[in-house]
N, C-alpha and C positions, 0 to 999 in steps of 0.2 A: 555423381548420380543426378543431382540437380541440373548440371549442365546438359546431361544427355536428355532429360526430359524436356528442357527448354527447346533444345534443337529438334526433338521429335515433334513437339508442338508447332514449332515454326514450319517444319517441312509438311505437317498436315495442313496448316493454314495456306501454304503455298499450292498444294494440290486442290484445295477447295476454290482458291481463286482461278486457278486454270480451268476448272470445271465451267466457270461462268463464260468461257469463250464460246461454249456451245449453246448458250441461251440466246434467244432472239428478243432484244431490247432496242426500242427506238431512241435515237439521239434527239435531244432538243437543245441546241446551243443558244448561249446568249447572243443579243443582236449584234454587239460590236466586237465579238470574239475574233481574234486574229491570230493565225499561225501560218509561218512561212511554208512548213512541211504539210503535205496532204497524205498522211499515212493512216495507219490502222487506228490512230487515236480518234478518228471522226466517228467511230462506232463505241458505243458504251460497253461492249463486251471487252474492250481493251482495258477498261477501268473496273476493277473489282470493287463491289460495295456489299454492305450488309443490308438485305432488303426487309428486315423485320421492322415492325412499326415501333414508334418510340413509346416508351412506358407511359409517358404524360398524356398521350392520345391526342396530342395537337395536330399531328400529321394524318393524312389519309392513308388507306390501305395500299394505294398505288404509288406512294412516295418512298423514295429510297433514303435511308439513314447511314451516313458515312460511318464505316467501321474504323474506330481509332486503332485497332491492331495493325492495319495495313501501313500506316505512317511509321509505326516503329520497326517495321521490316526493312525499310529503306529500299524499296523495290527499284526505285530510279537508278540504282547502281548496277541493276541487272544480276545475272547469276553469279554466285560466288562459291568458292570451295572452302571447306574447313581445312585449317592448318593441323599437321600432324604432330609436329614437336612443340610443346608448350611446357612452361615451368610452373610448378606449383608455388604457393605463397612461400616467400622466404622469411627467415627470422627477422625480427626487428634489430636494427643496428647492422644488418649486412650492407656491405659496400659493393655496388655494381658499377660497371662501365658499360654504358648503353648509348645508342643513337638518341638524340633529342630532338623533339618537334616543338618549335616555338610558335604558339598559335594566338594570334591577336583576337580578343574578345571571346576566348573560350577558357573555362575553369573545369577540368576533368575531376570527378570525384570516383572513389572506388565504387564499383558495381554499375557505373554508368556507362552507356554505350556512346562511342564516338566514331562516326564514319569518316573515312578520309579518301580523297581523290589525289593521287600522287602523279604529277606531271613533270615536275623539275627534274632534271638528270640527277642532281645531287642527292634528293630525297629518294629518288628510286633506288640509288645505291644504298641509302640508309635502310630501306625496307628489305633489300637483299641482305644486307648485313644482319639485321635483326632476325631475320628467318633462319640463318645459318649459324649464328653465333653459339658458342658452346656454354658460356657462363649463364646466360639468360635467353634462352631460345624464344622467338617470336615475341620479344618484349622491347618496347620503346619508352622513353619518357616524355612526358607532356608537360610543358611549362607555359604559363600564361605570360604573354608580353603585352605591354601597354605604353602609350605614349605620354610623355611630359614634355610639353612644348615641342621642340623639333627633335628630341632624343627618344629613343626607346629604352624602356626599363624592363628588366627581367625578374619575375617573382622568384624568391628563394625556396618556395614549397611547391612541388608538383605531384604527379601521380603516374605511376608505371601503367602502361596500357598493354594488354595482351592482344596480340594480332590473332583473332579467332577465325576470320574468313578473308579471303582476298581473291582477286581476279586479275589476271594479267590481259589487257586489252591489245588489239592489233597494232596500235601505234607505240607499244611498249609501256604505257602508262598503267597504273595500279589502281584498282577500286578495293579499298580496305575496309573492314569493319572490326573495330577494337572494342575492348571493354576495360574500364579502369581496374586496377588491381590494389596497389598500395601506395600510400603517401611516401614522399621522400623529401630529403633536404638536399639541395644542390651544393655540393662541395666545391667543385671547379668544373669549368667547361672549356672546350677547345674545338677547333675546326679539323676534322680528319683529312687525311691526304687526298681523299675522294671528293672533298668539298662539303661535306655535311656535318652539322654540329654533333659533338659527343659530349658526354658528361660523366663525371664520377659522382654518384648518388649514394646517399645512406638512407636506407628504409627506416621510417619511423617506427619506433617500438610503441605500438598503441597500448593505451591503458586498458585494464579489464574493468567492465562496468560494475560499480560497486552500489551497495545501498547507501553507504556514507564514506565518501572519499577521505582517506588518511590523511592527506595532506591539508584537507580544510579544517580538520578538528584536532590535530595533534594526537597525543597518546592516550587521552581519556577514552575509556571504553563506553560507547553511547549505548548501554543496555539498561533494562529495568530489572532483569533476573539473569543469573548466572546458571549455566547448565552444569548439572552435578557431574554428568558423565564426561566432560571435557575439562581438562586443566585449565585454569584461567589464562596461563601464558599462551594458550593456543587459540584463545578467542579473539577474533579480529574484528575490525569495525564492519566487515561485511556480513557478519553473522546475522541471520534474520532474527528479529526480536521474538517471533512467535515459537522459535525453537529453544528458546532460553528457559531454564529452570533455576529455582533458588539453589544457591550453594551456601556453604558455611561461611561465617564472618571470619573465621580463623584463615581458610584458604584464601579468601578475598585479600585480607589484610597481609598475608605472607608475600603476596606478589607486589605490595606497593612499595615505592622508594621511601625514604626518610621523609622527604618533603610532601609526598603524597599521603603518607600516614598522618602527618600533622594536619593536613588539609581535611582529611576524612574525620579525624577526631573532632576538629573545630566545628564541622558541619553538624555531627552528632551533638555536640555540646550546645550548639546554638539552637537546635530543635528544643532541647530541655529549657534553656534559658528563656526562649520566647514564649514557652508554655506556662513558666512560672513567675514571669516578670511583674503581672499584674495582681496575682493573687497566690498566696503560698498554697492554697488548696488546689490549685490548678494541677499539682502532681497527682492528686487522686483521680482527676479526669483522664489520666492516661491508662487507667484500668482497662480500657477498650482494646488496648494493644498488649495486655499483660499475657505472658504465657502461663499454662497450667502448672508448670514447673519452673525450677530455676534454669536460667540460660547458661549452658556449659561454657560459652565464650564470653560471659559478662565481665570477668576479671581482665580477659585480654582486650576488650572493647574500652575499658575505663581509660586504658593509656597512661600517659604521663600524670594524669589527676587522680587516678585510681589508688587506693590504699587498702590494706587489710583492716579488719575489725579492730585489731590490737593497736594499730597506728592511730585510728580513730579515737580509741579510748584514751591513748596517751595525748593527743592532740586536744581532746576534750579537757583533760586535767590542766593542760597548759594554758587554756584559754581563760582560767579563772583570773580575774584582775586586769584582763586586757580591755582595750577601748571598745566601744559599741561597734564601731566600724570593723575591727578585727573579728569580732564575735558574729557580725551579719555575714562576713565572708567565710567564716568557718561553717556557719550553718548552710550557707548556699553550696559549698562543696559537699557537705554531708548529704544534703538533699539529692545532689547529683549522683553521688555514689549509690544512694538508695534507689534512685530512679533507674539507674543502669542495671542493678541487680534484679529488679522486679520487672523489668521490661523485655519483651521479646524483640530484639533488634531486627529479626528477619523481615518484619514489617517495613523497616526503614530501608532495608536492602532492596525491597520491591519498587522503591521510588527510583527514577532515572538518576544515574551517576554522570551523565554526559554533561559538558560544559554548557551546551547550548540547548534551548528548548526543542520539543518535537518538531514544530513548524520549521525550524532552521534546518533540521536535517533533511526534511522533505525537499528543501530547495536544491540539495545536492544528490538526492536519491535518483541514480540513473534510471531505474525501473518506473519510479513514480513519474518523473519527467517524460519517460518514453510514452506512457500511457495518456499523459496529458497532450503531448505533441501529436500523437496519432488521433486523439479526439479532436483537436483543433483542425487538424488537416481534413479530417472527414466533414467538419462542420463548414469549413471555408472552401476547400478545394474539391474533396470528394474523390477523385480518381488521380492515381491508382490507390486502392485500399492499403492502408498501412498496418492493419491490425495483425497480420501475419509476422510483423516484426517487433512487436510490442515487448516480447521477452528477449529480443536482440537488440538492446539500445544502441550498440555500436553501428550496426548495419542501418538501423532506423535513421540514426543521425545523418549518416552519409546520403541515404535515399532521399530524405527530405531536402538536404543541402542541394543535391543535384537537379531537384525538380521545382524548387520554390522559385517564383517569377518575381526576382529582384536583380538589382544591377550587378554587373560582373565583379566590381570591387567589393561588394558586400559578400558575394560567393566566395572570393578569394579570401576574405577575412574568415568566413566559416572553414574553408579548407585548412587554414594555418592554425586554427584553434586547436590546442591539445587538451584532451580530456573530453570524455563523452557527455557528462553532465553539463559542461561549460558550453558545449556546442549545441546541446538540446535547449538550454536555457535562452541562447541567442536565437534559436529558430522559433521558439514559442514568442519571444518578444517581437520577431518580425511577422510571424502569423497574425499576431494580435494587433500590430500597428500598421501593416501593409494596407494602403487604401488606394493611393494614387500612382500613376506611372507618368513621370515628367520627362521632357526631352533634356538631354544632358547639356545641350548647348544654351538653350533659352529658357528652360525651366517651365515650358508651356505643358499643361495637363493634357495628356493625349489619351488616356485610358483609366478606368476605375477597376477595383477589384470585383465589384459585383458584375462587371461585364466579361469576367474572365471565362475562357472556353477551353475544355480539354479536346484536342483533336488528335492525340496519340496516347497509346497505353504508357508511354514514358512519363506522361503528366502534362501540365500547363507550360512547361519550358522544356526544350530540347534541342539537340544540335542536328544540323543538316549540312551537307556539303555541295557546293555547285560544280558545274562541269570544269571551272578554271581552277579548283582546288581550295577555294576559300570556304572556311567552315564558319557557319553562322549559328549562334545560339538564339532561339526566338521564343517569345511567348505570345500565346494566342488569345485573342479577345472577340466577343461578338460584335462590338462597335468601338470606334475610336473617334476622337475629336481633333479638330484643326489640322486635318492631314490632307494633302493635295496629291492627286495621282498623276503619274507622268507616263505617257506611252499607252499602248493597248494591251489587253490581255493576251498572254502567250501560254500555250499548253505545254509545249516542249519542256523537258527536264523538271516537271513539277514535282514538288516533294510530297504532295498530296494527290493520289490518283483520283481523277475526275474533277480537278480544279485547275483553272488557268490563273496565272499571277500577273500582277500589275505592280510596278515600283511606286512606293508611297513615300512622299517627302513631307517634313514638318512644313506646315503652311506659314509658320512664322520666320523660321531661319533658313528653310529650304535644305536642311540636312536630310539624307536618305535615313528614314527611320524603319522601314521594312517594306511589306509587301501586302496588297489586297488579293486574296484568294477568291475566285468567283467560280461557281459551279458550272460545268459545261453542259449540264442536263437540269432543266428547270424542276425535275421531280426530286432531285438530290438536295438533302438537307443536312447541315445548314446551307443556304443558298450563297452565303458569303462569309468571310471572317478576315480579320486583321491579323497579320504576324509582325511583332515588333522586335527588332534585334536588341537583345540584352545589353550590348555594348553601347547603345545610343540612350540608355536609360539613366536618369540621374539617381544618386544615392537617396536623396530625400523622397520617401515614398509615402509620406503622411498626408 
């Protein structure tokens, strides 16, 4: 149902865009704008904009504000049709044999959009195979490929991509819009007889978001109260603390192993010993936790140190003539037995039994981390709003990872992280520390976080494909430093309607870093912005 609403909203946006064709708007081009084609692009009606004034009030009523929803539609690909046969999510651990797309500089995450332009004959056959395969219809695998010296390296973890829309062009090529589905591990790869890469992949069995991951804290139950209506054996680490109620000491102890019982008894004993070490009258001070009646489980709680009153009397007789040390030990044990009999141990059961303190659990609480990450994203980035995913930490972790403007190697690291809480922890660390964007080759600072600009509903980082089939993941900024422009602005095949692009190189090492986008109408805001390729960004972003 969510997919249907999304497609319906996209169709409505396209209809609204088409209505702009009937509006009479005057074009004011930049002075040095150059384009070899003199087509309908010379009229502003060919470029859809959102004409509402910016909330900040910095722009006049006659100025046009770019609508970020347009970039996320990838309108430069033209009309596309929805695919009919698509596969639902498969179970974790499932092994599939699917066509593989090796993309340099691209890391695809679940739920992220990936546009493709297929021009090579072998990959055209791969799309045909994917659309018609029976085991995983309309599904391909996307793997990041990167260079190490003169060699290409392939990532071991990738993402399946569902072909949602496509269009066959007159020259036989394909325009395709895909969406990330599930992570996988690459088991083996080969080249099909038709010349395209294939692979055997195993779908990753994603963990369920927990309040406290079991593998982080062992078997100790991190609760302060036990719920009486649930047997202790069914209480898991993910049980919310607020739902717990006090349970009997007997039922609690019955579920403990011998070693856990000894630990439990020693803790209770240490409470008494600490309270009576300085003054024998400290026992009287425990009256604040005494029950109105006798504790039915006191004899059970005494454990291996407890004894009956008859045994105590016999031991008292046997102490006559013993050394002062033995006498003192006997008196201490006697006070301990008396303390247990007169104390309501349910008060002690209300203290946490977890091995780690409360703050340690919050470090691995997926839902707490999810809220913290969403708050940081809102404070630092802003768009898109992540609040809708706070109660879905697994989706939120992938959504942030697919949009955070960091280097491709760091994003590959996020893709390979198993565990929602661990991925969210790393993303929080990146959001807090990310400040500068450096050239990967010469380490020149080319942009800063404060200059980040969101030009797409997808966020400050998104994937776009050029007419030759190369996919680029770019991050957008208001301004950039130490960048030299090459050539003149070109309007054709622009990823952002209403903007012309100019190639931008690093002024220090002359590597192509990205593009400068300049508005073709002086009323359009922002008038210009920079797009930096993620593959050309260094890992050190502090």
